[in-house]
N, C-alpha and C positions, 0 to 999 in steps of 0.2 A: 370115146369122146370124155370129155375133161371138159366138169361144169364149175370149175374152182377160176374165182376170179380176184384178185385185189379191189380193196376197198379203195372207191377213190377219195375219203376220208383218211383214215389211218395208215392205207397200206397193208392192212393185212390180209392170207388168202383167207379166205372162205370156202365152205363146201356148197353151201346155200346161197347164193346173190342174190341180194332183194334189189329190185328197179326204182329208183327215184319217181314217179309221177311228173314228177315239174323238171326236174334237167337231167332224167332219164340214165344219171349215173349208176353205177352198183355200189353196195354197200354192202355190209359187215349187217349183222341182227341188232347190233349196238348204235349204229349208226341210220337207219334204215328210214327215219321218220326226219323227213327236212328240216324239223326243227333245231338234230341233235346234228345233222352233218352240215349246218350253216349255208341252206341251200339258195344259192344265189336269184334262184327265178321264183322265188316263194314269196318275196316283197313285193315286184312286180306284178304278178300275179296277181295276188289278194289285192293291191292295189285297182288294179282295171277288174276286178270279181266285183269290189264291194267299195273300192270310189276310194279315197283323202279325206278322213275324217276327223274333222280338226276339233278342240275344243273349245269350244264356246266359254268367254267369263264373262262375268257380269262385272265390268269397272266402276260402278255407280259408287264414290266414295260416300256417301250418307247413308249405305244401306247397313247392317249392322254384319257382322263378319260372324262366322257356324260359331266361334268362341265366344265371342261378346253374345250370342246369341244366349248360349246356355248356363256360360260365367255374368254373365249380366243381371241375372235372375238373386244372385248371390250378395249382389254389393247390399252395405248398409247404410 
């Protein structure tokens, strides 16, 4: 019984393939993590699990920015 499989990312044959928890494809040890093989299902699963988080920006033009707060103290 041959357990060797081809890595779905790089195509190298591996004796001990790892199955991705998200896409279920086989990968070599170098590409076993979803981030390493650019898993197509990772983004959609994370979005469904944690929701789309957006950056909330305070666009008040009268509020001093970060650098103005820090360096405004040093004005002469």
